[in-house]
Every structure is written in structure tokens, then in C-alpha cells.
LOTIRO-915391 format. One line per field, with one value per residue (C-alpha): chain; residue in one letter; residue number from 1; x, y, z. Coordinates in nm, 3 decimals, always signed. Each point is the difference from the previous one (the first is absolute). Layout:
chain [A_...]
res [a_...]
n [NUM_...]
u [X_...]
v [Y_...]
w [Z_...]
***
This chain:
chain [A_A_A_A_A_A_A_A_A_A_A_A_A_A_A_A_A_A_A_A_A_A_A_A_A_A_A_A_A_A_A_A_A_A_A_A_A_A_A_A_A_A_A_A_A_A_A_A_A_A_A_A_A_A_A_A_A_A_A_A_A_A_A_A_A_A_A_A_A_A_A_A_A_A_A_A_A_A_A_A_A_A_A_A_A_A_A_A_A_A_A_A_A_A_A_A_A_A_A_A_A_A_A_A_A_A_A_A_A_A_A_A_A_A_A_A_A_A_A_A_A_A_A_A_A_A_A_A_A_A_A_A_A_A_A_A_A_A_A_A_A_A_A_A_A_A_A_A_A_A_A_A_A_A_A_A_A_A_A_A_A_A_A_A_A_A_A_A_A_A_A_A_A_A_A_A_A_A_A_A_A_A_A_A_A_A_A_A_A_A_A_A_A_A_A_A_A_A_A_A_A_A_A_A_A_A_A_A_A_A_A_A_A_A_A_A_A_A_A_A_A_A_A_A_A_A_A_A_A_A_A_A_A_A_A_A_A_A_A_A_A_A_A_A_A_A_A_A_A_A_A_A_A_A_A_A_A_A_A_A_A]
res [m_t_i_r_t_g_f_i_t_g_t_g_f_y_t_l_p_n_i_k_n_v_r_l_e_n_v_q_t_p_f_g_d_v_s_v_e_i_g_k_l_g_e_e_e_i_a_f_i_a_r_h_g_k_q_h_t_i_a_p_d_k_i_n_f_r_a_n_i_y_a_m_h_m_l_g_v_e_r_i_l_a_t_s_v_s_g_s_l_h_l_a_w_p_p_g_t_l_v_l_i_d_q_f_l_d_f_t_k_g_r_v_q_s_f_y_p_l_d_g_k_l_a_h_v_d_v_t_d_p_y_c_p_t_m_r_q_l_l_m_d_k_a_h_e_m_n_i_p_l_q_q_g_a_t_y_a_c_f_s_g_p_r_f_e_t_r_a_e_i_e_m_v_r_r_l_g_g_d_l_v_g_q_t_n_f_p_e_s_m_l_a_r_e_m_a_i_c_y_a_t_v_g_v_v_s_n_l_a_a_g_m_k_n_s_s_v_t_a_t_e_v_t_l_n_l_k_s_l_g_d_t_i_a_n_l_f_e_a_v_v_c_s_l_p_e_p_y_d_c_s_c_c_h_a_l_d_e_a_f_l]
n [1_2_3_4_5_6_7_8_9_10_11_12_13_14_15_16_17_18_19_20_21_22_23_24_25_26_27_28_29_30_31_32_33_34_35_36_37_38_39_40_41_42_43_44_45_46_47_48_49_50_51_52_53_54_55_56_57_58_59_60_61_62_63_64_65_66_67_68_69_70_71_72_73_74_75_76_77_78_79_80_81_82_83_84_85_86_87_88_89_90_91_92_93_94_95_96_97_98_99_100_101_102_103_104_105_106_107_108_109_110_111_112_113_114_115_116_117_118_119_120_121_122_123_124_125_126_127_128_129_130_131_132_133_134_135_136_137_138_139_140_141_142_143_144_145_146_147_148_149_150_151_152_153_154_155_156_157_158_159_160_161_162_163_164_165_166_167_168_169_170_171_172_173_174_175_176_177_178_179_180_181_182_183_184_185_186_187_188_189_190_191_192_193_194_195_196_197_198_199_200_201_202_203_204_205_206_207_208_209_210_211_212_213_214_215_216_217_218_219_220_221_222_223_224_225_226_227_228_229_230_231_232_233_234_235_236_237_238_239_240_241_242_243_244_245_246_247_248_249_250_251_252_253_254_255_256_257_258_259_260_261]
u [-0.006_+0.123_+0.104_-0.171_-0.019_+0.255_-0.024_+0.291_-0.076_+0.211_-0.023_-0.235_-0.090_+0.228_-0.294_-0.333_-0.273_-0.192_+0.277_-0.020_+0.239_+0.286_+0.373_+0.333_+0.191_+0.321_+0.006_+0.346_+0.023_+0.287_-0.034_+0.047_-0.226_-0.368_-0.180_-0.377_-0.329_-0.229_-0.322_-0.392_-0.212_-0.375_+0.050_+0.312_+0.369_+0.179_+0.396_+0.055_+0.291_+0.047_+0.242_+0.162_+0.007_-0.193_+0.171_+0.028_+0.380_+0.015_+0.050_-0.135_+0.286_+0.125_-0.285_+0.079_-0.263_+0.135_-0.018_-0.303_-0.189_+0.217_-0.106_-0.356_+0.060_+0.176_-0.292_-0.238_-0.149_-0.232_-0.115_+0.128_-0.211_+0.215_-0.056_+0.232_-0.013_+0.001_+0.015_-0.306_+0.049_-0.405_-0.158_-0.308_+0.188_+0.091_+0.191_-0.195_-0.140_+0.038_+0.128_-0.017_+0.374_+0.020_+0.282_+0.367_+0.280_+0.351_+0.223_+0.231_+0.367_+0.217_-0.246_-0.008_-0.308_-0.001_+0.055_+0.142_+0.249_-0.155_+0.118_+0.190_-0.334_-0.082_-0.378_-0.130_-0.317_-0.292_-0.130_-0.226_-0.222_+0.214_-0.269_-0.235_-0.348_-0.149_+0.068_-0.073_-0.331_-0.048_+0.125_-0.245_-0.283_+0.045_+0.046_-0.336_-0.176_+0.174_-0.043_+0.357_+0.100_+0.237_+0.163_+0.111_+0.214_+0.325_+0.356_+0.264_+0.305_+0.301_+0.303_+0.291_-0.088_+0.060_-0.021_-0.332_+0.006_+0.028_-0.241_+0.146_+0.018_-0.376_-0.064_+0.195_-0.232_-0.294_+0.106_+0.054_-0.340_+0.079_-0.286_+0.209_+0.344_+0.215_+0.295_-0.048_-0.254_+0.282_+0.138_-0.224_-0.286_+0.250_+0.160_-0.320_-0.117_+0.367_-0.127_-0.333_-0.178_-0.323_+0.094_-0.228_+0.068_-0.244_+0.165_-0.041_-0.005_+0.225_+0.038_-0.021_+0.324_+0.278_-0.141_-0.356_-0.063_+0.197_+0.147_+0.282_-0.057_+0.099_+0.027_-0.218_-0.277_+0.005_-0.022_-0.278_-0.201_+0.063_-0.143_-0.335_+0.034_+0.136_-0.366_-0.127_+0.304_+0.008_-0.394_+0.006_+0.287_-0.171_-0.334_+0.214_+0.208_-0.335_-0.172_+0.300_-0.138_+0.132_+0.137_+0.209_+0.133_+0.134_+0.196_+0.273_+0.012_+0.144_+0.228_+0.322_-0.189_+0.145_+0.265_+0.303_+0.179]
v [+0.006_+0.349_+0.224_+0.329_+0.170_+0.085_+0.135_+0.224_+0.067_+0.171_+0.065_-0.202_-0.182_-0.321_-0.248_+0.053_-0.207_-0.141_-0.133_-0.393_-0.273_+0.217_-0.093_+0.165_+0.063_+0.139_+0.253_+0.048_+0.362_+0.210_+0.207_-0.253_-0.303_+0.041_-0.216_-0.001_-0.164_-0.166_-0.068_+0.012_+0.293_-0.110_-0.164_+0.220_-0.097_+0.300_+0.089_+0.146_+0.200_+0.117_+0.301_+0.034_-0.405_-0.227_+0.123_+0.358_+0.007_+0.186_+0.400_+0.198_+0.124_-0.389_-0.128_-0.117_+0.144_-0.051_-0.385_+0.016_+0.139_-0.198_-0.309_+0.076_+0.081_-0.341_-0.177_+0.160_+0.234_+0.307_+0.182_+0.027_+0.122_+0.126_+0.135_+0.349_+0.015_+0.368_+0.308_+0.243_+0.354_+0.046_+0.012_-0.151_-0.287_-0.146_-0.363_-0.271_+0.224_-0.167_+0.243_-0.039_+0.172_+0.135_+0.206_-0.009_+0.252_-0.164_+0.103_-0.338_+0.024_-0.254_-0.262_-0.126_+0.129_-0.156_-0.332_+0.211_-0.019_-0.377_-0.235_+0.281_+0.224_+0.286_+0.091_+0.345_-0.116_+0.234_+0.023_+0.349_-0.260_-0.251_-0.254_-0.227_+0.165_-0.356_-0.119_+0.332_-0.010_-0.358_+0.046_+0.302_-0.206_-0.278_+0.191_+0.158_-0.321_-0.144_+0.324_+0.036_+0.343_+0.117_+0.335_+0.144_+0.190_+0.012_+0.111_-0.269_+0.177_-0.281_+0.026_-0.211_-0.138_-0.197_+0.314_+0.191_+0.346_+0.330_+0.261_+0.206_-0.264_-0.053_+0.368_+0.011_-0.248_+0.147_+0.326_-0.201_-0.153_-0.347_-0.198_-0.309_-0.085_-0.325_-0.171_-0.281_+0.093_+0.149_-0.128_-0.293_+0.153_+0.160_-0.334_-0.173_+0.278_-0.081_-0.354_+0.104_-0.170_+0.176_+0.108_+0.138_+0.037_+0.073_+0.214_-0.121_+0.259_-0.138_+0.313_+0.376_+0.173_+0.169_+0.292_-0.060_-0.101_+0.069_-0.346_-0.163_-0.249_-0.365_-0.290_-0.174_+0.238_-0.097_-0.377_+0.018_+0.214_-0.216_-0.316_+0.015_+0.101_-0.328_-0.182_+0.357_+0.025_-0.363_-0.019_+0.295_-0.117_-0.301_+0.158_+0.206_-0.302_-0.185_+0.266_+0.063_+0.018_-0.257_+0.096_+0.261_+0.298_+0.353_+0.289_-0.137_-0.306_+0.239_+0.213_-0.108_+0.058_+0.359_+0.013_-0.088_+0.279]
w [-0.008_-0.060_+0.268_-0.084_+0.324_+0.249_+0.341_+0.207_+0.347_+0.281_+0.379_+0.151_-0.277_-0.048_-0.104_-0.175_+0.204_-0.327_-0.176_-0.032_-0.112_+0.051_-0.141_+0.009_-0.321_-0.042_-0.263_-0.169_-0.187_-0.128_+0.319_+0.272_+0.125_+0.121_+0.228_-0.123_+0.134_-0.269_+0.129_-0.139_+0.087_-0.068_-0.367_-0.080_+0.063_+0.170_+0.082_+0.339_+0.132_+0.332_-0.069_+0.322_+0.067_+0.187_+0.330_-0.109_-0.005_-0.333_+0.056_-0.254_-0.153_-0.034_-0.210_-0.312_-0.225_-0.319_+0.082_+0.131_-0.262_-0.268_+0.192_-0.063_-0.389_-0.039_+0.190_-0.294_+0.277_-0.195_+0.296_+0.355_+0.300_+0.301_+0.311_+0.134_+0.362_+0.061_+0.291_-0.077_-0.065_+0.052_+0.359_-0.190_-0.116_+0.347_+0.023_-0.161_-0.305_-0.348_-0.251_-0.378_-0.092_-0.354_-0.016_+0.170_+0.124_+0.000_+0.309_-0.039_-0.033_-0.166_-0.115_-0.350_-0.150_-0.339_-0.179_-0.338_-0.172_-0.064_-0.266_-0.168_-0.002_+0.198_+0.090_+0.085_+0.157_+0.059_+0.384_-0.014_+0.160_+0.160_+0.156_-0.239_-0.079_-0.069_+0.329_+0.198_-0.116_+0.067_+0.335_+0.056_-0.129_+0.222_+0.315_-0.058_-0.093_+0.332_+0.207_+0.084_+0.051_-0.257_-0.025_-0.338_-0.165_+0.228_-0.086_+0.181_+0.083_+0.009_+0.248_+0.023_+0.353_+0.195_+0.261_+0.017_-0.146_+0.171_+0.098_-0.249_-0.265_+0.029_+0.005_-0.332_-0.165_+0.147_-0.209_-0.296_+0.002_+0.144_+0.193_+0.098_+0.116_-0.031_-0.089_-0.282_-0.298_-0.175_-0.249_+0.026_-0.184_-0.237_-0.075_-0.072_-0.290_-0.145_-0.028_-0.145_+0.299_+0.152_+0.371_+0.266_+0.358_+0.299_+0.269_+0.330_+0.274_+0.309_+0.163_-0.024_-0.141_+0.220_+0.155_-0.061_+0.358_+0.340_+0.046_-0.204_-0.275_+0.095_-0.158_+0.258_-0.088_-0.358_+0.090_+0.218_-0.246_-0.295_+0.179_-0.060_-0.379_-0.159_-0.080_-0.157_-0.232_-0.088_-0.066_-0.211_-0.188_-0.106_-0.067_-0.260_-0.144_-0.042_-0.221_-0.195_-0.391_-0.284_-0.218_+0.185_-0.133_+0.139_-0.078_+0.240_-0.240_-0.267_+0.227_-0.232_-0.346_-0.054_+0.287_-0.214_-0.168]
***
């Protein structure tokens, strides 16, 4: 069976509860080996990567983003659903809020941001709207049907981590129009576009960002606030996967059509 759908999740989400018949596969890519779980979600075979590892031992700045995305590409994956655990810059989006991300700001340092040049070619890929419109619409539709509150229209600011951000950095992001802050969604989303893979991510608010409350930001707080959300995310993703149209086409699939000079 073709593996058309991939999941990539982060902090707090190390398994997907609804996956059955799971087997582990080691995928050897030009950028390193990747351990991928293969299983069944409904009638669909899917691939799953926990980007921090099962024991949360891979720091954000040490994640091999290129290997992860290329492994999905090698498996034949056409669309990826992801989670992006985030700090919120809005009091109206407290911990536990789910937000559909539609733009990013990149403040990372030293991360390899592209596959190219690849096979002797250099691509210049359009990322005016970096997240898949088809997958985003399906997420919105299914969340509405399932009465899952899903906020829309968030700009995600990505920092290198693993430290949390300073009060001044959060104020800078706020002035630039950022809504969420995290450490992993870039360059993951960008690399998926370079492989012409549809990619959408749900921002999962784990805490209010630095300076948004009187107390400090802690990893303990983040973990506690994520505990109750695993089943909700899994059920939403399963509903989206089970409703994907056949045959499947999207503007993301044509990302490379006019990307070469």
C-alpha cells in the first residue's frame, strides 16, 4: 500500500493514539538515517516521526529537518500534518488553544534551510503562502464539524532554542505582527514545499510567551498544559486523512514546476 500521508509532531506528542499495526522502519536518506513509524489510521497507511525523538532527547537546533522531510519524500508521502507547540502572544489564546498557522517569521541561526542545490539543480521555490491551502481548509472544515475550536490566521515566529525567548524578543515579534512563538516549524515547512509536499501545521499553545504573565516560562508548565490535547489532535488528524479527496491535486504539488531558472 502506498504511504501518502505523514505526521510530524513535537513536544508532548510522541505517539498518535489511533495508529494501529505499527512497525518501525529505518529510512536511509542522503542527509542521514531516520527512524519512521509506519502504521494504519483508519484504512490509510501513514508515516509518523516524533521530531524530538521518543524520549525528547533531540534539541530543536539539532533536529535533522532535511533527513526527516526527505525520508517522507522517499516513502512517497504527498501530504504532511504537523503540530507546532507554541507560546502565545495573545491573552485570548491561552494554553490549550489550537491555532491554524498560515505564515512564519524566521529568527533561527545556523540551520540548513534548503535541499538545493540537489542533483546539480538549484530551485527557487515560492513561499508567499508557505502552508498548504488544501490541507488548511480540510483542517478548518473538520474542526468545525467536530466542534473543535480552531483559531485561524496565525504568524509563527521561529527561534533556535532550546532556551525560551526573552521579554524583548517577544516584544519584537509582537511589533512585527507575530502571534505564536516556537522553535521547530522552520525550516520544516519550507523543506516540505521544496519537495512539493503539501504541509499544514496546527499550533498547540502550551504557554503564554515571555513577559505575557508575571511568572517565568517553565518546561514543567509546557508539559502539563499539553497532557489533555493528544486525543483531540489525533482525532482531528484522522478525520482529515479519512476525508482526503481522490485523485489528489494541490498547488503545493506544482511547487517545482517553475522554480528552476
